[in-house]
Structure formats: C-alpha cells, structure tokens
C-alpha positions, 0 to 999 in steps of 0.5 A: 544190425544186419537186415537180412535178421529184420524179421528176427529182430521185430519178433523180438521187440515186445510191442510186436510180441504175439504177431502172427507170421502174417502180420509180422511179415506185414511189419517186415515189408513196410518198415525199414532200419534206418541209421542215426549217428549220434547228434543227428535230430529224428524230427523236430518240435513243431514238425509235421507227423512223419513215421512210427519210430522204434529203438533197435539199438542205441539211445534217443533223446526226448526234448522240448524247448522253454520260451527262452529257447532253452533244452528241456529234456523230458526222457532218454529212450533205450531199445524197444521204446517206440515214439512219434505215435501221438503226431500220427494218431492226432494228426497233429504236429511233433509236440517234442524233438528227438535226437539220437545221443549215440549211434542208433539203429531204428526201426522206420515206419513211415506214416501212409505205410503206418496207417496201413498197418493199423488197417492190417492189425487192428489190435495194435492200434489198441496197445498204441491207445494206451500208450496215448492216453499216458502221453497226452495230458494237459500241456495247457496247464503248465510247461511239461517236464516229462515225456510219459507218466504212468499211475500205479493204484495199490489196492486190496480187497481187506485191510491189513494187507500190507498195502501202505507199507508196499505203496511207500517202499515201491515209490522209494525203489522207482525213485532210486532204480530209475532216478525218475520223479516220484509221488504218492498220492495218500487218499483216506475217509475223513475218519482215517489218519494218514501214516505215511507222513510219519514214515517219510519223517514229515511233520504236521502235513496239510490235508487236502480235502477233495470234497472242497471247493478250492481252485486246484489250478493255484494249489498251495505248494505246501499241499505237495509235501518235499520228503528228504528220501527222493519222493513226494507226497500229497495227503488227501481225504475223500467222501464215499459216494461223492462224485465231486471227489473223483472229478477233482481227483482226475483234474489234480492228476491232470496237472501231477502228469506233467511232473511226475513220472510215477504217480502212486495211489495209495487207496482205501480197502473199500469197495464204494463207487468213488474207489473204483472209479479211482482206480479206473484212472490207473495205468496200473492197479497192484492188488494185495493179498496174502496166501490164505485161502480166504484172502485168496478167495476175496481177491479173486471175487474182486479182480472178477468184479473189476473185470465183468462189472466195471469193464476192467482191462484184465492186463491192467490188473497185477495181483501181489502175494504178500506172505506175511501170513503162513501159507497152508496150501501149496503154490499150485493150489493158491493159484487155483483159488486166486484163479489167474497168474500171480504177477510177483510175490513179496516176502514176509517181513518181520512184526518190527522191521522198519517201514522203509525197508528198501532204505533201512533194510536193503538187503532183506528179501522183501526189498529184493522183490520190490526193488525188482518189481519197481525195475520192471515198472521201470523198464530197467530189467537186466536179463541174463542169458545162458546158452547152450554147450554142454562142457563148454557151459561150465563157462557160465560159471565163472560169469556168474562169479563176477556177477557176484563180485561186482555186484551185477543186478540180474533180475531174471535169469533164462537158460537152455540145456546146460544154461538151465541147469546152471540158471536153476542152480544159481537162482535157488541160491547156491553160489558161483563157488557152490556150483563149481564145487558139484561139478568136481563130481566130475573131477576124473574123466571117467565120472562122466558114465555117471551121467550116461545110461546106454539104451536101445535107440528108439528114440535116443541113445541114453535114457536119461535116469542117471541125469535125472538122479543128478539132478534130483541129488542137488535140487530136490523137490524145488520148483519155479515157486522156490526160486530167489529170482524169476526164472525161465527154462526153454525146451522145445516142443517135439509135435508143435515144433516150437519152442516152450518156455517153461516158468511153473513146475519142478524144476528137475522136469524143466531142465530135463526136457531142456537137456534132452538133446535129440537122437542123444537123450529120449525126449522128457515127457511131461503128463499134462493136468487134467482140465475140466470143461464146463460140463465137468468132463476132463480134457486132455486127459491122459495125454502127454508133451514130448519135450526136447533140447531147448538149444534147438529152438533157442540156443541163445534165448535173448528173445524170450527176454525181449518179449518179457519186456527185458531192455537190458540183456547180457547173453553168455554164448558158449557155443564156439563159432562156425569157423571154429567148430569146423577146424576142431572137427577137422583136428579130432578126426586128424588126430583119431586114426594115430590116437587109436591104431599104431604103425604095426596095426597093433592097439595102442595103450592110451588113457581111459578118457582119450579111448572115450574121446576118440570113440565119441569123435567117430560114433553117431553121438559126436556127429549128432553133437557136431551137426547141432553145434554147427546149425546152433552157432549161427542161430545164437549168432543172430540171437546175440543181435537182441542182447546189449552184451554178448560174452563169447568165451574163448574155448580153444583146446577145450573139448565138449565132453572134458567135464573135469576141466570144469575150473579151466572152463570157468576161468575162460568165462570169469576172463571174458566177463572181466574183459567186458566189465566196463560194458556191463556196468555202462549197461546196468547204470545207465 
C-alpha cells in the first residue's frame, strides 16, 4: 500500500465517503497507515482505549474469551470495516480482542487525534453513534456470541404486499449468503394466525404473548424455534396500544442481539402506536409496496409520516417495489409519486410458487433480487469494474465468459468508456458469446468507419451520430430500470470538472457520454429535467449538462463501488502500463515512414487498414488518445489499489484501433481471468 496514495485511499472508504476536500485533509493529517503481520494482536480485551482502526487490506479477527480462557470468535472483519470505536466513545477498556489473520494494512487514528477529528467533523460522530447502538448490547444477560447485530423491520402501509414472503426469503438468504445467525420475529395481533411456522415445516409452535408478565430472562427454549433451513423463528402476539408489549419486545431484543447477527421483524401492516414504536427499534426498515399508483401514494404518505411525525432517520427507511401487480405507469412516474429513490425492485412471482423461493427456486428472478439485497446487507457484495481502452476493452468479454462459466456472483457492475458499453450489454442480459457476436460487425478493418462521422473540429473531430445509431440498434430504448443487476456508468462533467455517476435514464445516452473522448468526440449534451420550485416556477429550464469520457476522471472506477459499500471488487484494467504505452508509441512512430514511403519516395501499395493505422499514428486523434492513455495508466494504477483482484490482460502486439481482432482481445481477457481464478473464488467465498 503506497503511503503517497493515502488521501486517495481514504476518499474511497465508505465511512469517509462524502467528506469535503478540507475534511479529507484532516483525516489524512491525523491518520497513519500501519502494517500488521499475520497473527499480530492489534489490541487485547481489557486494554485501555487506543485508536480508531479501519481496514485497508487483509482481514481481522474479533474475539473474546470465556471463563476457562477459550477463544470465542465473534466476527471476521474485512476491508472498509472499522473497529475500536466503543472504547474511544465510552472511554472504557476494550471489551474484545482483535488480531490480524493475514498481513493487513490498517488506517489508524490515535485516541487524541480521533477526538480532534470528531470535533472538526461532527457529523462523523452521528454515523459512529449508529454503529455504537448496534454494538453496545446487554452483555450482563449472558455471554455475548457476536460482535455486531442488525435489526431489520419488514413493513407495509397495507395488507397483501408480499411482506411475509419477503421477510422469510430475506432471512433465508441472509443466512446462506453471510453464513451468519438469523432469526425472524413473527409479530401478529391475537386474532391473526402465524403462517411462517408452516412455511418452515414447524408444527404446533408455541406463541409468546408480549402482554403477559412472564419472566423474559428465563424464556423457555421452546419459544425459539429451530428450523431445518438454518434460521430460527420466534412467534409473538401483541395488543394494539399496549405499551407493555413494546417494553417486553425491547427486553427480548436486548437478549437476542447477543446471539444473532440479523434479527428480522415481520410486523403487521398497521399504524397503531405499538407498531410504530417497534419500527423505531430497528436499524433498517424495509417498506414494501407495489408499482400501483394508489399503493405508491399510500407508501409515500407512510414514509413522510414516519419522518415528519415520528422523527425517523430517512437513511434507515428503504422502499422496495414488489412487482406482484402489473405496473400501469412508467418507472419515472412511479418515482415521482413515491417521492424518493427505490432501494430495490423484486420481480413478480407466480401465484402457485413455493414460499421458500431462495431454496426451492434459487434461479428465478425473485430469488436473485432478494439474494442481492441480502448480500448488500451482509457487506458481501461483489462488484465488477470494467475500465477504459477502446479496442482493448474487448478483453472484458473474455473475463465475462469466465465469470459465466465459473458461476462467479456479480452483484453490481460499473464501467467507463468502452467498459460502460460492455457492462450495459451484459447487464441487460446478453451473454459474453452474444456480446462477442456483436463485435463481428467489425470483422474487417474498414468497418471501423461504421462508427466514425468526421465533422469540423469545434468540439471534437467525430460527431457521434453513427455511434449513437450503433448503440440504439443493440440497446434500443432500454433504461437503467431494465437491467438485471445494478449498473453504474461513469462520465465526466465538462463544467464542474468532476466525475458523474449515471444510474438513471436511457442506457444509450449514458454510454454516449461515457465514450465521448475529449477532443475526438463532441461532448454529449444532457437536457436537464425541468423542476418546479415551491412557487411553481420552473428551475434550470433550458439548461444542459455537457458530459464526456468517464475515463478522464475514473479510467478504472473502483472508487464509486467503494463509496457504495461494495467490499469485494474485481477490476479489469485493460489500459497498458506507462512503459508499455511509450514502447508502443515509439514502435509505431519508427514503423510509420517505412510503411508509407518507399526508398524511391514513391507510395508503396499497402493495405487499407495499414494506411488507416498509419494515418491515425501521425494525426492528432492518435496523439490525443496516446496522451490520455499515458495519464490514465497512472490513475488506473492508483484506482487498482482499491480492488481486491486486478486483472490486467496482456495486450502486447494489439492496437487500440483493431476492432476486427475482438476474438483475440477476448482470448487475452479470458486467459488473465483464468490465471487469477483461484484468487477470485477465494474472494467471493470468504
């Protein structure tokens, strides 16, 4: 880990995402990168508060010891995770021990410096308090078995929203994806019948009455029901408006958080005081709604009421659209009615589908969507980054072939420039073989002219109309809403001189922006949507955003994934190294005179593509590309430090304009992916 890149690395950590440049400089000044060797203890249980720790690379084991001195593992932490904060904030001794289980690089902020940081950046203290509330639990009840617990409430503003089926499959998926302990709390009024026991093959379950005066610290083991599917179940009755029920539930939660990593509350679709108070005990609230305008409006009213009347933190409320009803309106209209972003969309399931889709129908789209949500909650998302490189970008196709054949789970994909095109085609469901077939349109060198329409170079040499028609042919009117997994496309804002992460609207427009190399293509113009202010007056009317090549700011966009909370990143860097680029430029320049002019100064008879390549070698287009490529190679190297696995295919002997050699580029990408296959599998399975 190069200390010179420390500020860049800090900016990529999710905890510090969104900090201003001034705030990042404070973190940079107050922190240091310390390397710990495998087996080295970072701090011991009972020791004095020491520092704030955040993992940059490697893994850390958190553990405690029982009365006989045996080690009890609580958690394995990986990159982006921070620890040591409870002691810092409470000024108490460490309640656990931490140890590097392989060589680690850790960002460390010493105690006094950390207090200074919180005074300078107070909103960090708010973020830390949320984590603190999940880790400071009732250790006095019995021995704590886990490091951190997350309580997730599943709720809806109306009945029949698919809430219970979602809660069941979310719990099953959390257990399968994270290999951690999960329990569902099935809470109903006394006039309702619990259906979850039957779905988990549990017969005649005992039901705990929250209104009873039973001693919750001596709960019979029979109330916590073990299923054969790896998750536990606890069934409750409650009485509307009974404050004692809420008090009793909080007491039970204070016990369960010592034993379960995830507690999923399946709450009734009711707006009485008890249910609202139960919601407020959660770290996250998943609110389900259909895409029907009436249901969306009810959900909008619910979320607004939770925020305005009950002071709920907007960050903890996640809206999920369940497409069990056919949508009568488009996605943009849905968002307008809902009044907020959608956390996830889960596809429609057939009426006679099994309840445990994650287990009984794991390949259906509903299961894939819920599994992705579980992986996000479990901090085990796998992100794939496809970098810039024009013709070199066809290496990405070979990498995707290996991903498909080896069943490597990819939860989110991000691309810049040519990477955005390959990522988009794959995200809408085209296989690597189908993408490679599309490249057959360039099977001869002359076919490159199918993408080039020369114009007077006011903003660029190439208008981009032909490229637009090519993209439209293969992507049609598909939008980001039509993709089968989350997709991010990187562009750069001309006026603001900053990266622009695109994840809404037509895919073709986003790709055009991401591929508009400055000086070669004219910047792509986005018309801003007219927004009415509180007086009904249009704002930003007639203004446009001018966007160009995403590779200018993010040639290998790992940082956006880090800021999204993606902890496992595979990056495909097809940009040749600086030395490779300089050697290639020299080789092409040395070859150009002999390729164009004979000894007697008469033109030689050379092939069309050789002539085209020689022209590009000598004119401003190639100068621009080569210059940008040299700059991008260094930025891509730095961005690669944020990835867990970096694939860098060998492109020796290949040229960035040789689109007709797509098969060879793809073979190089496949070879590189197979070379690192063990490393990739270890990453996704840990």
